[in-house]
N, C-alpha and C positions, 0 to 999 in steps of 0.2 A: 809292166804291171802284170800281175799274175792273172787277174780276172779281166777278160776283155769284154768291154761293153759292146753289144751288137750294133750300136749306132755308129761306131768308128769304122770308116772305110779303109783307112791306111794308118800304119804306125811305123815310126822310124826311131832308132836309137842314135843319139848324138853324144859325144864326149868333148868337153872343152876344159883344158887345164886340169884334167883329172876329175872333173865333175860330170856325172852322167845325167842325161836328160832323155825324155821320151816326147816326141812330137806326134800328135794324133790329128787325123782329119775326119770330119763328119759332114754329111749332107746337111745343108741349111737353106731353107727357102728354095730359091732356084739355082743354088750354087753350092759352095763348100766353105767351111770354117775350120780354122786351125787352132789347136790348143797345145800346151806343153806342160810337162811336170818335171820339176827338179828333184832328183834323188838325193842331192846333197843337203837340201834344207826343207824339202817337201813342199816348196812353193808351187803354185799352179797359175797359169794364165791362159787366156783365150783371146784371139783377135776379134774385134767387133766388125771388121770388114768382111763382106761376103765376096768370095773369089769365084772366078769362072771355072777354074780347074783345081784339082787336088794339088798339083805342083805349086800353083800360085798361093794356095792356102798354106802349104807347108813353108814356103819362103816367108810369108807374112808372119807366121807363128815363130819362125826362127829369128826374125828381127826382134820381136818382143822378148824371146828367150835370151838373145844376146844382150839386150839392154839389162835384163835381170842379172845375167852373169857378170857383166861389167860392174854394175852398181853393188851387188851383194857379195860376189865371190872374189873378184879381182881387187876390189877396194881394200881388202884386208891382206892381200898378198904383197910381199916386198918385191921390188924390182919389176913389177908389172905396170904398164901404162895403159890408159884407156883409149889409145889412138886407134883409128880405123886400120883395118888390115886385110 
């Protein structure tokens, strides 16, 4: 994202099957929350769980991001399966 919101404490770029994502972490209550944005379809999501660390918040956001990726982007690809890996 070109404009960084000062509330984000960490940002990571992730690519899966040619689709690019950004995972962002922010302070929330007494911990951290993770969010993601899909550059392929402009969808966004945020975890509702508060994490103790930025790393945990990132992992939780990535689980949500992966679910989006499987349901939206892989479901239309031929030869792709939704199995865990």
